[in-house]
N, C-alpha and C positions, 0 to 999 in steps of 0.2 A: 458032133456037128449040131449047130443050133438051127432048128427049122425056121423057115421064113414062110409067111403067108401073105397073100394079096387077093382081096375080093372087091368086086365092084359093089357100091352101096350108095344110097341116096341120103345119107346123113354123115355127119362128121363125128369122129371119135378121137379121144386123146387119153393116153395112159401116162401118168406122171408119178414118179416115185421120189421120195426124199430119204436121205440117209446121212447121218454124221458118221464118217468112217474112222474116226478117232486116230489122229496122228499118222496120217499117210505121208510119211517123210521118205525122201531118198536117203542114201547112206553117206552123202557128202556133207562136209561142213560149209555152210554158207557164212562167210565172214560178216555179212550185214544183218543176220538174224540170230536169235538165241536157239539154235537147233543143235548145239554141240552134243546134247544127250543122245541124239539119234544118229550116231556114227558107230562104227565097229568098236572104237575105243571109248565111247560114251557110256553113261550109266545104264542105258538100255541095251548096250551091246547090239546095236542095230546093224545087222549084216545084210548083204544082198540076198542070201537065202531066206531070211525072215521076211524081207520086203517081197520077194517073189511069192512066198507062201501066202502073204496077205493079199497081194494082187490077184492071185489065182482064186482065193476064197471070195473076194469081192465079185470077180467075174461070175463064179458059179452061183452066187446069190442073185445077181442081176438076171442070169439065165433062168433061175427058178421063179422069177417074177414074170416070166414070159416076155422078156426084153421090152420094157416100157419105152414109149416114144421119147421121153425125156427123164433124166434122173438128176436131181439136185444133190450136190455133195458138199459136206463141210469138212474142215481139217485136212485139206489137200495142200501139200507144200508148193508144188510147182507143176509146170507143163510136163516135166519128165515123167512123173508118176502117172499122170493122165495118159500120156503117150504109151507108157508100158501097159496100162489097163486096156486102152482102146485098140492098140495096134499089135500087141504081142500075145494076146489071148484070143480065143475064138470070137470075142465081140467084134473083131475086125471084119468078120464075115457078115455082120448084120446089115449095114456097117454103122458103127458108132464114131462120132466126132466129139470134140469138146470145145467149150468156151471157158477161158480162165484169164484173170488179171491178177497180178501181184498186188496185194494190199499192204498197208503200213503196219499190220499186226507185228508185234515185236518177235513172236516165235516164228513168223513166216508162214502161218497157215491161212488159207483163203477158202472162199466159196468157189464152186465150179458147177458147170452143167455139162453132162454128156447127153448126146441126142442121136437118134437114128436119122441119118441123113436121107434115108428113103421114105421117111414119114414126117419129117419136120425140117423146114428150110429156115435157117437163121437169116433174118433181114437186117438186124441191128443188135448191137450189144454195147454195154458200157458199165463201168463200176460207178456206184453211187457212194461218194465218200461220206462217212459218218464219224470220222475221227475229229479230234480237236487238237491240232498241233500246238496251239498257243497254251493250252493247259497240260500239254504232255500226255494227252490221252490218245492212244492208238488202238484201233480195233479193225475187225474185218469189214471191208466194204460190202454193201448190198450189191449183188450182181443182177443186172437187169438185162434180160434177153427177149427180143421180139422175134416172132417168126410166123410162118404159115404152115399149117398142117396139110397133109396130102390132099384132103378133101376141099381145101381152099379157104378155110376159116382162119382168122387171125388169133394168135395167142401171145400173151405177154407174161413172162415168168420172172418173179423176184426171188432170188436165192439169198437166204439170211443166215447169219450166225451171230447172235447178239452177245454182248459181254457177259462173262461168267459171273456167278454170284460171289466168287471169291473177292471181288472188288468192293464188297460192302455197300454202304449207302450211296456212294458215288456211282457205282455200277448200276444200282437200282434206278437212279435218276437218268443215267445214260440210256438204259433200255427203254424207259418211257419216251425219251426224246427220239430215239431211233424208231420206235413204234409209230410215233406221230409222223415222222418222215415217210415211213413206209405207207401209212394210211393216205397221206397226201399224194404220194406217187401213184397209188392205185386209183384214187378218185380222179386225178388229173388225166391219167391215161384213159379211164373209162369215158370221160367227157369228150376226149378227142377221138376215141375209137369205141363207140357204144356197142358194136357187134362182137367185139373181141372177148375172149375168155381170159381173165386176169387171175393168175394164181400166185400167191405168196407162200413160200414153203421155207422151213428152216428150223434150226435149233435156236429157239427164242430164249432159252435159259429162264423161262417163265411159264407157269401154268396158266390155264384159262382164267383163273380167278385172282391173278396177281396184277399189280398196278400197270405193268407194261401193256397188258392186254385190256384190262378194264378201263384204264385212263388213256394210254397211248393209242390203242386201237378203238377205243370208245365202245367196248362191249359191256352191256349191263347183264341183266338176267337172261336175255334172249340170245339166240345164236346168230342173229343178224343185227348189225350195228346201224346207226342212222344213215349211213352212206350206202347201205345195201350189201356191205361186205359180210359174207357168211364165215363163221368159224366152224370149219368142217370137223375139227377134232372132237367137238362135242358129240359127234355120232359114235365115237369109239367106246368100247366097254370100260366102265370105271374101275373094274377089278384088276386091270392091267395098266400098262403105261409104256412109253418109249424108253424110259430111263429109270433105274432103280437107285435110290439113295437111302442108306440106313434102313434097308428092309422094306421100303415103301416105293411102290410104282408111281410115277408121275408122267404126264404128257408135257414135257418141255419142248418136244418136237411137235410142230403144229402146221396146219395148212389152212389158208384163207382163200376164198373165192369171191370175185366180183364179176358177174356175168348176167346177161339178160335171160329172159325166161326160156329161150331156145335150148339152153344148156341144162342138162339133167345130170345130177350126181348119181351114177349107177353103182359105184363101189368106193368105199374107203376102208382100207384094211390096215391093221397093225400086223406086220409079218413076223410070226413067231416060229421061224424055221428051227428045227432041232439043233442044227450046227451053230446057231447064233446064241444058244443058251447053255448054261451049266448050272449045277446044283450049288445052292448056297452052302457055305461051310459051317457057319455059326447059327444059321436060321433055317427054318423050313422053306421049301420052295426053290425057285430058280431065279437066276439073274442073267443079264447079258454076259457072254464070254468075251472078255477083253483081250486085246493083244498083249498088254502088260498089266499085271496087278501089282501096283507099286513098281519096283524095279525088277520084279520077277516075270519072266516071259511066260505067258499063259497060252499063247498060240491061237487065240480067238481073233475076231475081226473088229469088234467095236463094243463100247459100253452103251451104245444106243441101238434100238431096233428100228428098222425102216418102216415107212408108211407108203401105201400104194393107193393112188386115186385113179378112177376111170370116169370120164365124162363123155356124154353123147348129146348131139343136137336133135334129140327126139325124146318123147315121153316114154317110149317103149325101150327099156334097157335090155330086153331079150332079143332085139333085132340085131 
């Protein structure tokens, strides 16, 4: 049983998590997307039992985060897997709901947001299209969700999954363009709603010192760009990362914040739960325990580690 708590308070709080859950597919073949590998007959031998194991593992991880108010997710195939997560696990007791739109990504993976309906009321949502059909470029939409938290303050969340580096120079340029779009969206929303907390989270497939962030989001040496957007990821320890590639940790998962001085960042953590990690085989140290390593079933949850953010409208984080 997941415990619930409710306390009266004279300040607003928000906990927000981000996690790329790596290939959260159902087991059915969608004829409109390239998901054939994730069927019982496909290369990954993706069965309902394996899907159920993964969904239960994601639920347990979110429970270990103390049930954040909102959780942004990447690599979610459709509403079915979100419904399984939010309605067939104990997350239904919290209760969690979800926001999801199908995007034009060729594999059929999208961004989504799950949220505690007792702590966060969604007032509007929409997908922001960043694909270019004229050039045959299709990628995940940015998911924009507006809402009001229990204590009355407004929050706007942008959930991102930028193009993979496998696309080479073209994908690099696309990430810069998408970052500029995100930056413009955040600034525009801030001008219209100056009291709102605006959070952008996602798998950016870029580190803080790569062009998508330095040029697209206009971050130089400082953690605050000219628009007042803060790159919160720079608070995290440099000897770790959210993703490991060729033995090196990197923060390609990032969080950005645009908010007035009422909002204080009380916590930003990289979550290194034991069940999310496994030993490296050919190198010292650990890495994220994936669902599949190549086509071999590994039984883990993701090749990314989650991030957890806690905000308050007070300078005293202990309150």
